[in-house]
C-alpha positions as CSV (number, residue, x, y, z in Angstrom):
1,X,38.1,81.6,-201.7
2,X,38.9,82.0,-198.5
3,X,42.5,80.8,-196.8
4,X,42.8,78.9,-193.8
5,X,46.1,78.3,-192.1
6,X,45.9,75.0,-190.9
7,X,49.6,74.8,-190.5
8,X,50.0,74.2,-186.8
9,X,47.9,71.0,-187.9
10,X,51.0,69.9,-189.4
11,X,48.5,69.7,-192.6
12,X,50.9,71.1,-194.6
13,X,51.2,74.4,-196.7
14,X,48.8,77.3,-195.0
15,X,46.3,76.9,-197.7
16,X,43.4,74.3,-196.9
17,X,40.5,73.2,-200.0
18,X,37.0,72.4,-199.0
19,X,37.8,68.4,-199.0
20,X,41.0,68.9,-196.3
21,X,38.2,70.6,-193.6
22,X,35.4,68.3,-194.2
23,X,37.8,65.5,-193.0
24,X,39.1,67.5,-190.2
25,X,35.4,68.3,-189.0
26,X,34.8,64.4,-189.5
27,X,38.0,63.5,-187.8
28,X,36.9,65.5,-184.9
29,X,33.1,64.1,-185.0
30,X,34.5,60.6,-184.8
31,X,36.9,61.7,-182.0
32,X,34.3,63.6,-180.2
33,X,31.8,60.3,-180.4
34,X,34.6,58.3,-179.2
35,X,35.0,60.3,-176.1
36,X,32.0,60.4,-175.4
37,X,31.6,56.7,-175.3
38,X,34.3,56.6,-173.7
39,X,33.0,59.1,-170.9
40,X,30.0,57.0,-170.7
41,X,31.3,53.4,-170.2
42,X,34.0,55.3,-167.2
43,X,30.9,56.9,-166.0
44,X,29.1,53.0,-166.2
45,X,32.2,51.3,-165.0
46,X,32.1,53.8,-162.1
47,X,28.3,53.4,-161.0
48,X,28.8,49.8,-160.9
49,X,31.8,49.5,-158.3
50,X,28.7,49.0,-155.9
51,X,28.1,45.1,-156.9
52,X,30.6,42.6,-156.3
53,X,32.1,40.5,-158.9
54,X,33.8,36.5,-158.7
55,X,37.9,36.7,-159.8
56,X,38.2,37.2,-162.8
57,X,40.3,34.7,-165.2
58,X,41.8,37.2,-166.5
59,X,42.4,40.9,-166.9
60,X,41.1,41.3,-170.6
61,X,38.5,38.7,-171.2
62,X,37.1,39.2,-168.1
63,X,34.8,36.4,-166.8
64,X,34.5,34.8,-170.5
65,X,34.7,31.3,-170.5
66,X,34.5,30.5,-166.5
67,X,30.4,30.0,-167.0
68,X,30.0,27.2,-169.0
69,X,26.8,25.7,-170.6
70,X,27.7,22.3,-168.9
71,X,27.3,20.4,-165.4
72,X,30.6,22.3,-164.4
73,X,28.9,25.5,-165.2
74,X,26.0,24.6,-163.7
75,X,27.9,23.8,-160.0
76,X,29.5,26.9,-160.4
77,X,26.4,28.9,-160.2
78,X,25.2,27.0,-156.8
79,X,28.4,28.1,-155.5
80,X,28.4,31.8,-156.5
81,X,25.1,30.9,-154.7
82,X,26.5,30.6,-151.5
83,X,29.4,33.3,-152.0
84,X,26.9,36.2,-153.5
85,X,23.5,35.9,-152.7
86,X,21.2,39.0,-154.5
87,X,23.4,40.2,-157.3
88,X,26.9,39.9,-158.9
89,X,28.9,41.5,-161.8
90,X,29.9,39.2,-164.7
91,X,32.1,41.0,-167.6
92,X,32.6,39.3,-170.9
93,X,35.5,40.5,-172.0
94,X,36.4,44.4,-171.1
95,X,33.3,46.1,-172.6
96,X,30.5,44.2,-171.3
97,X,29.1,44.3,-167.8
98,X,26.2,41.7,-166.8
99,X,24.5,41.7,-163.7
100,X,23.3,38.4,-162.6
101,X,20.7,38.2,-159.9
102,X,20.0,35.0,-158.1
103,X,17.7,36.6,-155.0
104,X,13.5,37.0,-155.3
105,X,13.9,40.5,-154.0
106,X,16.1,41.8,-155.8
107,X,14.9,40.4,-159.5
108,X,11.3,42.2,-158.3
109,X,11.7,45.5,-159.6
110,X,13.0,44.2,-162.9
111,X,10.6,41.4,-163.6
112,X,7.1,43.6,-162.3
113,X,8.3,46.9,-164.1
114,X,6.4,47.1,-167.1
115,X,8.1,45.4,-170.7
116,X,9.0,48.6,-171.9
117,X,11.1,49.9,-169.2
118,X,12.9,46.4,-169.0
119,X,12.7,44.6,-172.9
120,X,14.4,41.6,-173.2
121,X,18.2,41.4,-174.4
122,X,17.3,40.3,-178.1
123,X,21.5,39.6,-178.7
124,X,20.4,35.8,-178.9
125,X,16.9,35.7,-179.6
126,X,17.8,38.0,-183.1
127,X,18.6,33.9,-184.4
128,X,15.5,32.9,-183.9
129,X,13.8,36.1,-185.9
130,X,13.5,34.7,-189.5
131,X,11.6,31.1,-187.9
132,X,9.4,33.6,-185.3
133,X,8.8,36.4,-186.6
134,X,7.0,38.6,-184.7
135,X,5.3,36.2,-181.8
136,X,5.1,37.0,-178.4
137,X,8.9,35.4,-177.5
138,X,10.2,38.5,-180.1
139,X,8.1,41.2,-180.5
140,X,8.3,44.2,-178.0
141,X,6.7,47.5,-177.4
142,X,3.3,48.2,-178.3
143,X,2.9,45.3,-181.2
144,X,3.4,42.9,-178.0
145,X,0.9,44.6,-175.5
146,X,-1.7,44.2,-178.5
147,X,-0.6,40.8,-179.6
148,X,-0.6,39.5,-175.4
149,X,-3.9,40.9,-175.4
150,X,-5.2,39.2,-178.0
151,X,-3.8,35.7,-177.3
152,X,-4.7,35.6,-173.8
153,X,-8.5,33.9,-174.9
154,X,-6.8,31.4,-176.5
155,X,-5.7,30.2,-172.8
156,X,-8.8,30.5,-170.9
157,X,-9.8,27.3,-169.4
158,X,-12.8,27.1,-171.7
159,X,-10.5,27.0,-174.3
160,X,-7.5,24.2,-172.6
161,X,-10.9,22.1,-171.2
162,X,-10.7,19.7,-174.5
163,X,-6.7,19.7,-174.9
164,X,-7.3,16.8,-172.0
165,X,-8.8,14.4,-174.2
166,X,-6.0,15.0,-176.9
167,X,-2.9,15.1,-173.7
168,X,-4.2,11.5,-173.0
169,X,-4.3,10.2,-176.3
170,X,-0.5,11.4,-177.4
171,X,0.2,9.8,-174.0
172,X,-1.6,6.6,-174.8
173,X,0.6,6.6,-178.2
174,X,3.9,7.0,-176.3
175,X,3.1,4.3,-173.6
176,X,2.3,1.6,-176.6
177,X,5.7,2.3,-177.7
178,X,7.0,1.9,-174.0
179,X,5.1,-1.5,-174.1
180,X,6.0,-2.6,-176.8
181,X,9.8,-2.0,-175.8
182,X,9.6,-2.8,-172.4
183,X,8.1,-7.1,-173.8
184,X,10.9,-8.5,-171.8
185,X,10.6,-6.8,-168.4
186,X,12.0,-3.6,-168.7
187,X,13.7,-1.1,-171.4
188,X,16.3,1.7,-171.3
189,X,15.2,4.9,-172.9
190,X,16.3,8.3,-173.6
191,X,13.2,10.0,-171.9
192,X,13.9,13.6,-173.6
193,X,13.5,12.0,-176.5
194,X,10.3,10.1,-176.3
195,X,8.6,13.0,-174.7
196,X,9.8,15.6,-177.0
197,X,8.1,13.8,-180.0
198,X,4.6,13.3,-177.4
199,X,4.5,17.0,-176.8
200,X,5.1,17.8,-180.5
201,X,2.7,15.4,-181.1
202,X,0.0,17.0,-178.7
203,X,1.2,20.7,-179.9
204,X,0.4,20.0,-183.7
205,X,-3.2,18.8,-182.7
206,X,-3.7,21.5,-179.8
207,X,-2.5,24.4,-182.4
208,X,-3.0,23.2,-185.8
209,X,-6.2,20.0,-185.1
210,X,-3.3,18.0,-187.7
211,X,-2.5,14.3,-186.5
212,X,1.1,13.8,-188.1
213,X,1.6,10.4,-186.6
214,X,4.9,11.5,-185.7
215,X,5.2,9.7,-182.8
216,X,5.1,6.0,-184.9
217,X,6.8,7.5,-188.2
218,X,9.1,10.6,-189.5
219,X,7.4,13.6,-190.2
220,X,9.0,16.6,-192.1
221,X,7.3,18.9,-190.3
222,X,8.6,17.9,-186.7
223,X,12.1,17.2,-188.0
224,X,12.4,21.0,-189.4
225,X,11.2,21.9,-185.8
226,X,14.0,19.7,-184.5
227,X,16.5,20.8,-186.8
228,X,15.8,24.4,-186.5
229,X,16.5,24.2,-182.2
230,X,19.7,22.5,-183.1
231,X,20.8,25.2,-185.9
232,X,19.8,28.0,-183.6
233,X,22.0,26.7,-180.4
234,X,25.0,25.6,-182.6
235,X,25.1,29.1,-183.9
236,X,25.2,30.6,-180.4
237,X,28.2,28.9,-179.9
238,X,29.6,30.0,-182.9
239,X,31.1,33.5,-182.9
240,X,32.0,34.7,-185.9
241,X,28.9,33.0,-187.6
242,X,26.8,35.8,-185.4
243,X,26.7,38.3,-188.5
244,X,23.7,37.1,-191.0
245,X,25.7,37.6,-194.4
246,X,28.5,35.0,-193.0
247,X,25.9,32.5,-191.9
248,X,24.1,32.1,-194.8
249,X,27.2,31.3,-196.3
250,X,27.2,28.1,-194.8
251,X,25.5,25.2,-194.8
252,X,23.9,25.1,-191.7
253,X,22.5,29.1,-192.6
254,X,21.2,27.1,-196.0
255,X,19.8,24.0,-194.1
256,X,18.6,26.7,-191.3
257,X,16.8,28.9,-194.3
258,X,15.4,25.5,-195.8
259,X,13.7,24.1,-192.5
260,X,12.2,27.6,-192.2
261,X,10.6,27.6,-195.3
262,X,9.3,24.2,-194.8
263,X,7.8,25.4,-191.3
264,X,6.5,28.6,-192.6
265,X,4.6,26.5,-196.0
266,X,3.0,24.2,-193.2
267,X,1.5,26.7,-191.3
268,X,0.7,29.3,-194.1
269,X,-1.0,26.3,-195.7
270,X,-3.7,25.5,-193.2
271,X,-4.1,29.3,-192.3
272,X,-5.3,29.9,-195.9
273,X,-7.1,26.7,-195.4
274,X,-9.1,27.6,-192.6
275,X,-9.7,31.5,-193.4
276,X,-11.4,30.2,-196.6
277,X,-13.7,28.2,-194.4
278,X,-14.2,31.2,-192.0
279,X,-14.7,33.3,-194.6
280,X,-17.5,30.7,-196.4
281,X,-19.5,29.8,-193.6
282,X,-19.2,33.1,-191.8
283,X,-18.3,33.8,-188.1
284,X,-21.3,32.4,-186.4
285,X,-21.7,29.3,-188.7
286,X,-17.9,28.5,-188.0
287,X,-18.0,29.4,-183.8
288,X,-21.0,27.0,-183.8
289,X,-20.0,24.4,-186.0
290,X,-16.6,24.0,-183.6
291,X,-18.7,24.1,-180.9
292,X,-20.6,21.1,-182.1
293,X,-17.6,19.5,-182.4
294,X,-15.4,20.8,-180.0
295,X,-12.6,21.5,-181.4
296,X,-11.4,25.2,-181.8
297,X,-7.7,24.9,-181.5
298,X,-5.2,27.5,-181.6
299,X,-5.6,28.7,-185.0
300,X,-9.4,29.4,-184.9
301,X,-8.9,31.2,-181.9
302,X,-6.3,33.4,-183.9
303,X,-8.2,33.8,-186.5
304,X,-11.5,34.7,-184.6
305,X,-9.3,37.3,-182.5
306,X,-10.1,41.3,-182.7
307,X,-9.2,44.0,-180.7
308,X,-11.1,46.5,-180.0
309,X,-11.5,48.7,-182.9
310,X,-12.1,45.3,-185.0
311,X,-8.8,45.2,-186.0
312,X,-7.8,41.6,-186.9
313,X,-4.0,39.9,-186.8
314,X,-2.7,39.4,-190.2
315,X,-1.7,35.6,-191.3
316,X,1.8,36.9,-190.8
317,X,1.1,37.4,-187.3
318,X,-0.8,34.3,-186.6
319,X,2.3,32.2,-188.3
320,X,4.4,33.9,-186.1
321,X,2.0,33.1,-183.0
322,X,2.1,29.4,-184.3
323,X,5.4,29.0,-184.6
324,X,6.5,30.6,-181.3
325,X,3.8,28.3,-179.5
326,X,4.8,25.1,-181.5
327,X,8.9,26.1,-180.4
328,X,8.0,27.2,-176.8
329,X,5.5,24.6,-175.8
330,X,7.2,21.3,-176.9
331,X,10.8,21.6,-175.6
332,X,9.6,23.6,-172.0
333,X,7.2,20.8,-171.1
334,X,9.1,18.1,-172.6
335,X,12.6,19.0,-170.3
336,X,10.0,19.8,-167.4
337,X,8.6,16.1,-167.9
338,X,11.8,14.4,-168.5
339,X,13.5,15.8,-165.1
340,X,10.4,15.0,-163.2
341,X,10.4,11.2,-163.8
342,X,14.3,11.6,-163.7
343,X,13.8,12.7,-159.8
344,X,10.8,10.3,-159.3
345,X,13.2,7.6,-160.2
346,X,15.7,8.8,-157.7
347,X,12.9,8.9,-155.3
348,X,11.0,6.0,-155.5
349,X,8.7,6.6,-152.1
350,X,7.8,9.8,-153.8
351,X,6.8,8.4,-156.8
352,X,5.1,5.2,-155.0
353,X,2.6,7.8,-153.3
354,X,2.1,9.7,-156.5
355,X,1.2,6.1,-158.0
356,X,-1.5,5.5,-154.9
357,X,-2.7,9.2,-155.6
358,X,-3.6,8.4,-158.9
359,X,-4.9,4.8,-158.7
360,X,-7.1,5.9,-155.9
361,X,-8.3,8.7,-158.3
362,X,-9.3,6.6,-161.0
363,X,-9.8,3.4,-158.6
364,X,-13.7,2.9,-160.5
365,X,-12.9,4.1,-164.0
366,X,-12.8,2.7,-167.2
367,X,-10.8,3.4,-169.4
368,X,-8.4,5.6,-167.3
369,X,-8.2,8.5,-168.6
370,X,-7.4,12.0,-166.4
371,X,-10.5,14.1,-167.0
372,X,-10.2,18.3,-166.7
373,X,-11.7,18.2,-163.1
374,X,-9.1,15.6,-162.3
375,X,-6.5,18.2,-162.9
376,X,-7.1,19.8,-159.0
377,X,-7.8,16.4,-157.4
378,X,-3.5,15.1,-157.4
379,X,-2.1,17.6,-154.5
380,X,0.8,15.2,-153.8
381,X,1.5,14.6,-157.7
382,X,1.7,18.5,-158.2
383,X,3.6,19.6,-155.3
384,X,6.1,16.9,-157.1
385,X,6.1,18.4,-160.4
386,X,6.7,21.8,-159.0
387,X,9.4,20.5,-156.9
388,X,10.9,19.1,-159.6
389,X,10.6,22.7,-161.8
390,X,12.5,24.8,-159.1
391,X,15.5,21.8,-159.1
392,X,15.4,21.5,-162.7
393,X,13.8,24.6,-164.1
394,X,13.3,23.9,-168.2
395,X,14.5,27.5,-168.9
396,X,17.5,28.0,-166.5
397,X,18.4,32.4,-167.2
398,X,16.1,35.0,-168.6
399,X,17.6,38.6,-169.9
400,X,16.8,41.7,-169.3
401,X,17.9,45.3,-170.8
402,X,17.5,48.4,-168.7
403,X,16.3,51.3,-170.7
404,X,15.8,53.2,-167.7
405,X,17.9,53.1,-163.8
406,X,16.4,50.7,-161.7
407,X,16.4,51.1,-158.1
408,X,17.0,48.0,-156.4
409,X,15.8,47.1,-152.6
410,X,18.7,47.8,-150.5
411,X,19.3,51.7,-152.3
412,X,21.6,50.3,-155.2
413,X,20.8,51.3,-158.6
414,X,21.7,49.5,-161.9
415,X,22.4,52.1,-164.5
416,X,20.0,52.4,-167.5
417,X,21.7,50.3,-171.0
418,X,22.6,47.3,-168.3
419,X,21.7,44.1,-169.1
420,X,20.2,41.4,-166.5
421,X,20.5,37.8,-166.4
422,X,18.0,36.4,-164.1
423,X,19.2,33.4,-163.2
424,X,15.8,31.2,-162.2
425,X,18.5,28.4,-161.7
426,X,20.1,30.6,-159.1
427,X,17.2,31.7,-157.5
428,X,15.4,28.4,-157.4
429,X,19.4,27.1,-155.3
430,X,19.8,29.7,-153.6
431,X,20.7,28.6,-149.4
432,X,19.4,32.3,-148.2
433,X,16.1,31.4,-149.5
434,X,15.3,27.1,-149.7
435,X,16.7,25.3,-147.4
436,X,18.8,22.5,-148.5
437,X,18.3,23.6,-152.0
438,X,19.6,20.6,-153.5
439,X,17.5,18.0,-151.9
440,X,14.4,16.9,-154.0
441,X,11.6,17.7,-151.4
442,X,8.1,17.8,-152.8
443,X,6.9,18.9,-149.3
444,X,8.0,22.7,-149.5
445,X,4.8,22.5,-152.0
446,X,2.8,21.4,-149.2
447,X,-0.1,24.1,-149.3
448,X,-1.5,22.8,-146.1
449,X,2.2,24.3,-144.5
450,X,2.6,27.4,-146.5
451,X,6.1,29.0,-146.6
452,X,6.9,32.3,-145.7
453,X,9.0,32.8,-149.0
454,X,8.6,35.5,-151.7
455,X,6.2,34.2,-154.5
456,X,9.0,35.5,-157.1
457,X,11.3,32.6,-155.0
458,X,10.0,30.2,-157.5
459,X,9.6,31.6,-161.2
460,X,10.0,28.3,-163.2
461,X,7.4,30.3,-165.9
462,X,9.3,34.0,-165.2
463,X,6.8,36.4,-164.0
464,X,5.2,39.6,-164.4
465,X,4.1,41.5,-167.5
466,X,5.9,39.2,-170.2
467,X,5.6,36.0,-168.2
468,X,4.5,32.3,-169.8
469,X,1.1,33.1,-171.6
470,X,0.9,29.0,-171.5
471,X,1.8,27.4,-168.1
472,X,-1.6,26.6,-167.4
473,X,-1.1,24.5,-171.1
474,X,2.2,23.3,-169.6
475,X,0.9,22.2,-165.9
476,X,-2.1,20.5,-167.2
477,X,0.2,18.3,-169.7
478,X,2.6,17.5,-167.5
479,X,-0.2,16.4,-165.0
480,X,-2.0,14.1,-167.3
481,X,1.1,12.7,-168.9
482,X,2.8,12.0,-165.4
483,X,-0.1,10.6,-163.8
484,X,-1.1,8.0,-166.5
485,X,2.9,7.2,-166.7
486,X,3.5,6.7,-163.0
487,X,-0.6,4.4,-163.4
488,X,1.0,2.0,-166.0
489,X,4.9,2.3,-165.2
490,X,7.7,2.1,-162.9
491,X,10.3,4.5,-163.9
492,X,13.8,3.5,-162.2
493,X,17.0,5.3,-162.7
494,X,19.9,4.8,-165.1
495,X,23.3,3.3,-163.9
496,X,25.1,6.3,-165.4
497,X,23.7,9.9,-163.4
498,X,23.6,12.4,-166.2
499,X,24.8,15.5,-166.7
500,X,23.4,18.9,-167.1
501,X,23.8,20.6,-169.7
502,X,21.8,24.3,-170.1
503,X,20.8,25.3,-173.4
504,X,17.1,26.9,-174.7
505,X,16.4,24.4,-172.1
506,X,18.0,22.7,-169.5
507,X,18.8,19.2,-171.2
508,X,21.4,16.0,-170.4
509,X,24.5,15.3,-172.1
510,X,23.5,12.7,-174.3
511,X,20.3,12.6,-173.6
512,X,18.5,11.5,-170.2
513,X,18.2,7.9,-170.2
514,X,16.0,6.0,-167.7
515,X,14.6,2.6,-167.4
516,X,10.6,1.6,-167.9
517,X,9.3,-1.2,-166.2
518,X,5.4,-1.9,-166.7
519,X,3.5,-2.1,-164.2
520,X,-0.1,-3.4,-166.8
521,X,-1.4,-4.0,-170.1
522,X,-1.4,-0.6,-170.9
523,X,-2.6,1.1,-174.1
524,X,-2.6,-0.8,-177.1
């Protein structure tokens, strides 16, 4: 056997076995990898020097812990908007840089790029994978493009039109509860809790044509949805439980699996039942019966969806999209509506203008219901909704990971591989974009006096290829529920000012409490 002298490496006698040689090769490979990674990190740091950064809290921890998920964290974000008005660098520990974008001109290259160039950063979203599967929220690449194409017809106005009646009925149920609670004059309510149940009620009817009566009595399915949302947020805050193996050994991990199982069983049962009807009747008779009853729901649209090659969505794909819509649709709309009512409670002059607009629209109509054609006839109410979505966006930040270098308008470059946090809250509160950004002023959105600002200055539903596919659905629901609420109740502020809490969506610590005062008998 060939003898090799390795004594100069300090490896002992001048004879090496093949195992020792293999060890040397392995160590050399690891060293080369380490040096390559170290150089890549050094090169990335050099390229990021063109971006300013706030003072670090600690040389090792960087800015970790400075941006808290509470009122102080949002106020810090507002302050940073005055100092860094486009892009700034944020270090999470010593090795993880994040670029935070707070100006519409600079987010344009990120949001308008193809979805493959700036895909979502999945470090947080992976926690929801066992629940939501490969739905539009979590999928990427060709699968995302294929599903987005197939799902677009589900949000056509002809499909959305019948949902207006569902929104009316769900609002009626909620208002009947409020009438009962305020029977002695007024009631102090956690508005977020009530509206969350109402949006879940609406979504169950729009997605599954299923009425669980969840606003009046507990529902196992609705409880599971709320539990899953809470568990995902709780896990995100516990770094040591980010590993699946450890998480599923805990009680929370067991609860998460159990809730996923319940939600999946519910969705699967409806898909199987509907597919059986579709097969037995045939697509033509199935559509004819649905058109007659005017009840084509989200599941029906997905079951009938086919691409150019005639390929259908699998049952697993349909379940993922239905569960995703259920999750994304209820929380964001509930947050938007709750903060709209809060803002109108603090500005009674705007609240009264909205109320008079609704009264004028419905003055000769019984019952007092909002119809599809009414949605375009409430301009001031729409302005109030948009201004609230600017001041209190339901989703405060979205993240993108750059798969190639991104050129910014001023010539700076975001190097490939970096994570970019697009701060919707920061853009909406940027003083270089909005005059007096902390003031609630609906006339910013007056269509009669259009403002000279970027279309990306207002992005509550994101923008570009991966914008929210259900934004028209959400806006329609908010208009219907807000119009009926203001017609029947006066909304008054609570004594204590709420503390904002950005989580999956923008909440308030301890709930968003307001007082409601009946104006009429309302729905019974």
